[in-house]
N, C-alpha and C positions, 0 to 999 in steps of 0.2 A: 755728477758723482765727484766726491773729493777724497783725497787720501791724506795720510800722515796726520790723523787725529782730527781733521776737519769734519764738519757735518756732512752726512750723505742723505739727501732727501730734497726738501723744498728749497726755494731760493731764499737767501738771507741777505741782510743789509751789509754794506761795506764795513760798517763799524763792527758787526758781529763777526765777519770774516777776519778782520784784523785781530780781534780778540782770540778767535780760534787759532790764528797763526801764531799769536803770542804763546798760547798753550803748547803748540807744536814745536816752536823754536826752543822753548825751555826744555822740551824733551830731548831735542837734538844736542843741546848743550850738556846733557848727561846729568841733570839735576835729579833730585829724589823722586821715587815713584809713588804711586797711589797706595798708601799703606807702607808698612815696613819692608825693607829690601828682602827679596827672595834669596835663597842660597846662591852662592857665586857660580853661575853657569850662564849659558847663552839664552836660556828660556826665561820668560816672564810669567807673571801671574795676573789673571784678569777675572773680575767679577762683573755682574751686570745688574743695573737697576731698570725696571720697567716703568716708564713714564708715559706710556701710550694707552689712554683709557679705552680706545675702541679696538684694541688689538687682542684682548684676552690674554691668557697665559702664553708666553713666548719662549723660544729656544734659540740658542746660539750655535751655529755650525761654522767651524774654521776651515778654510782652504777646501780641499776635496774630501773631507771626512764624510762618512756615511752616517755617523751618529753625532748627536749634539754634544758640545763641550759643556754647555749649561742648559738645563732643561726645566720647563714648566714654571717659569718665573711669573708670578701673578702681578697685576697692576699695583704699583707703589710698593713692590717687594724687591729685595736685593738677594742675589744668589750668593753661594759660596764661591771660592776661588777655583779656577781651573788653570792648567799649565798651557802656555802658548809660546810658540817660537817667536823670537824677536824679529823686527822688520815689518815691511808691508805685508799684510795678510788679507786674504779674501774673507770677508765676514758676511754670513748669511743669517738673517733673522726669519724664523718661521713661527706660525701658530697652527691652530687646528685646521685652517684652510690651506696650508702650504706656505711657501716662501713669500715674505712680504717686503724684504729689503735684501739687496745683493750689492755689496760694494767693497771698498778697500779701506782699511785703517792701519795706522802704524802702531805696532806693539813694542814696548820697550823690554829688552832683555834684562834680567836680574832686578826687575822692579815689579811693583804691584800697581795696577791701574783699574779704573772704573769705566766700563762701557755703558753708555746711556742710550736708550731707545725712547723716542719721544714723538709727539704729534698725533694728528688725527688719521683717519682711514687712508686718505690720499695725500697727506702732508707728513708722512712718516720720515724720520731722519734718525741718524745715529752719530755719536761722537765719543771720544775718549777723554776722560778727565785724568790728566797726569798730575801728580803732586810735585809741581815744578815752580811753586811760588818762591821767589828769591828771599834771601834773609832780610829781616828788619833790624833796625838798630836796637840796642839794649833799652828796655823800658817800653818798647812798642809792640803792637800786634799788627798783623796784616790780614786784610780781608779781600778775597777775590769774588767779584760778582760776575756771573755768567748767565745769560738768558738763552734758553732753548724753548721759549714760549712762542710757538708758531702763530704768526699773525698778530702778535702783540707789539705795541709801540715801545718807545724808550721811556726811561724813568729818571726822576731825581732821587738820589740816595741820601738818606738822613741817618745819622748815628748819634743818638742823644743819650746823655747821662740821666740818672734818676731825678735830678733837679732841673732838667731841661725839657723843653717842648719844641716840636718842629715849628710851632707858630712863631717862635722867636729865634730860631736857629737857621743857619745857612746850610745848604746841602753839602755833603762831602764830595759829591760828583753830580754834574748836571746833564740831563738829556742823554742818558747812556743806557745801553743794555749789556755793557761789559767793561769792567775797570778793576784796578787793584788800588786799595787805599791803605794808608798807614794811620793808626791812631794810638794814643797812649793806652797801655794795658789797663783795662777797666771793664765794668759791666755796661753794656749798651743795649738800647732798644733800636733795632734796625727797621727803618720804614722806607717804602717806595711810594712816590707820588707821581701824578701826571706832571710832565715837564712844565716848569714855570708856575706851578700851583702848590698849594698845601693839601690838595685832595688825595688822601691816603688810599692806595690801591692794594697795599700789602704791608703787614708789619709782623714782626716776631717778638716774643717776650724778651725782656732784659736777659742778656746772656753774657757770661764772663768771658772775655778775651784775654788770654794770659800772655805774659812777657815772652817775646820772641816765639810765639806760636802763630800758625798760619791756618786760615780758615777759608772754606768755599761756601758761598751761598749761590745755589744753582736754581734758576727759575724755569718753570715749565707751565703749561696750562692744561686744564681739564676740559676745555671747551668754551670758556668765557671769551668774549671778544675784546676784553679789556683787562681782566684781573688775573694775575699770576698766582700760582702756588709755588712751593719751593722745597728743596731739602738743604740741610746744613751739615757740613762734614769737616772735621778737623783734619788737617794734613797729617800724613803718616799714621792715621788711625785705622785699625781694622774693624772698628765698630760699624754697625749698620748706619747709614745716613739717617739723620733725624728728619722725618717728614713734617712739613709745616703747611698749614692751611691758612689762607687769607682770612682775616676776621670780617671781610667785606663780601657781600653778595650783590647781585644786580637783579632788579625786578622791573617789569613793564606791565601796563594794563591794556586790555583790549575790550572794547564794547561790541559785543556780537548780538545784541538784542535791541528791539525798538519799543518795548513797553515804556521805557523811560527814554525820551529823545536824546538826552545826554547824561553822562554820569561823571562823578568825581571819583578819584582813587586815593585811598590813604594806606600808608604802610605803618603798622604799629601805632595807629591813631593819628599820624601826621599826614595831612593832605599833601600829595606830591604831584597830582595831575588833575586838571579841571576840564569839565565840559567836553568829554570825549564823545563824539557822535557814533551812530551805528556804523560799524566797519572801521572805526578809528583805532589806530595802534599807536600808543605813546612811545617815546624814547625810553631807554633804560634809566633807572635811578639807582644810585648806590645806597645801600643800607647795611646795618650790622647783621652779620650772619647769625643764625640760630632760629629758635622758634618765634614766629611772628604771624600776625594777622594782616592779610591784604584785603581791604574791604572797598566795596563800591557804594556810593551814596547818591541819592537823588538831589541834584543841586537846588531844586525848588523847595523841598521839605527838610533836607538834611538827614533823612532817614536812611539807614543802611539797607540796601536791597540785595546784597550778596557778599560773601566773604569766604576766604580760604585761610585757615589757620594750620600751619605746618612748619616743618624744619626747612630752612633755606640754607644750603651748604655754602661755605666760603669758597670764593674762586669760581662760582657757577652763575649762570644766567637763567632766569625763569620768566615765562609769560603767564599772566593770570587773566582769565577770560570771564566776563559776565555774559552768560549764554541764555537764550530763550528757554523757558521751561518746557519740559516734555509733556505731551498731552494737554497743552493749553495751560499748564501750571505757571507759577511765578518764576521769574528768572532766578538763576543761581550761578555760582562761580565754580570754576575748575582751573587747574594749572597744568602746564607742561614744562619739562626741562628743555632748555635750548642748548645746542651744541654747535658753537659758531666757529668750527675749524674751517680754514680755507680749503677749496678743492684743488685738484691738479691743474696745471697750467692749461689755459685754453678752455676750461670747463667752469660751470657754475654748479653750486650745490643747492638743492631745492627740497622742500617738503610741503605737505598739505596739512593744515589743521582744520578739521570740520567742527566749527563752533556753532553750527546751525542746529535746528531741530529736524533736519532732513537726514535720513539714514543712507548709508552706502554710497558715498561720494568718492570720486577718483579725480586725479589731475592728469590732463593730457597737454603736452606741449608740441606745437607744430603738428597737431592731430595724431600724435603718437602717445599711447598710455604710458605714464611714468610711474604712478603709484598704484597699488591695489586699492580697491574700495575700502573705505574706513567708515566706522560708525560715527554717530553724533557724539560730540565732546571727546574726540580722540585725535591724535596726530600720527601721521605716517612716519616711517623712517626717513632719513635723508638719502637723496639720490643725486648722482652727478650726471649732468647733461652738457652737451656742447653749447658753449656760450654764443650769444649772437644778439643782434638788434631786431626789434620788431617781431619777436617770437609770438605766434598766436597761442592763446591760453584758453583751454576749455575745461570746465568742470562737468563731469559726467556722473550719471547715477545708474546703479544696478549693473547686472551682468550684460545687458544689451548696450551699455555705454551711452545712454540717452543724454544728450547735452541739456544742461539746466542753466548754465550761465557761462559767459565767455568774455574775453578781452581781445580786441583786434590785434594788439601787438604790445609786447613787454620787452624791454631791454634787459637781457640777462648778461651781466658783466662778468668777464672772466675773473676767476679766483675769488668770487664773492658768494655769499650764502643768502638765500632768499626763502622767506616763508610766505606761502599763499594761504590766506584765511578766508573761509566761507562763513558768513554771518547771516542771521535772520531766520525766516520761516518760509514754508512753501509758498511760492508766488511772490515772495519779498526777499529774495536772496541778494547779498552783496558780496562781491569778491574784492579783496584787498591784497596787495603785494607789498612786502616790506623787505628791503635789504638789511640784513642783520649784522654784518661785519664790515 
């Protein structure tokens, strides 16, 4: 648990802590608050943005109050302002199931500030965004990048003019998840890449940055293990933050059938994976978000043997399966949404995908049932379990929990997410385990 505007929740890198400390130090120096100044008194004003996709609508309770200061704020929505006493305050976040965060944050008197709640079910955190970006020289704008993307790595930051490309440009900052940069007032396309590469993970449309104006680009994630989404907010503005979605999505292919011994996978007509065998799970590939077709082809004939055409949202991860046909029919494809948030310390996050033609399968770890039974072509919710090495894995069927396939031991690494996939047909089942984050 951290106070004075630092994140409360999961472990963060030293670089991120230093950035959060910069935010807090600016607050202690008495620089401007988040939005225009409140009336001259000892109270401050706070509003909240919900960046926690698994939390549902959330409320904010301050100190020992019995009623929320801010109520029913939906995911990716921003509340109005509420009045809060300055100084260190106990801040509790609740949803329909009760309190989900209980910590301390520093609130500035006579200022406006933005409370952020972010992360997955067991990686929830909160922090305060103060408008304490220092002054830039005449003719310049200043951009602050802050990452609250739980489990995400660092980025290279590019800011390019209309006649520039990141392919021929140097980054404004390298290998960072938090920085403040000065640029000449102009219109820029802001892009983030994997460090040391030109591989774009996030970009926002060209945006005008005005003379001696100061801006925040705040990153968060909706469950992708690599891709951030973001919001953009001008300092001293009472406008709602502009929500930004990455133009990139991630997709992987899984071969869960044996009619075709191996399959190739194409996204939007472009082949991205080759010769995936029964039970094989590819890595993720990045592609443009939007409506796309993910198709499986027979390497021998080149014929398409299954496909899924759907909308693939930016900043999200998807698994697409080629599954055996039901009732002896031809194989066909289906997809599931992956949510690759890290679990709590000392625990692993697991789920079961039943991509076989066998109904009512469940996952047991160390001979203890973890998931309910799920039907063919379906995925369970994610569950958190104690991490450990050599964990016995059993796939069971039906209410009696009849074992149908097992693994002698699987290493479940702490803070990692795993998908267990059952492929094949009765008498020919294959169990595959993949670490997702």
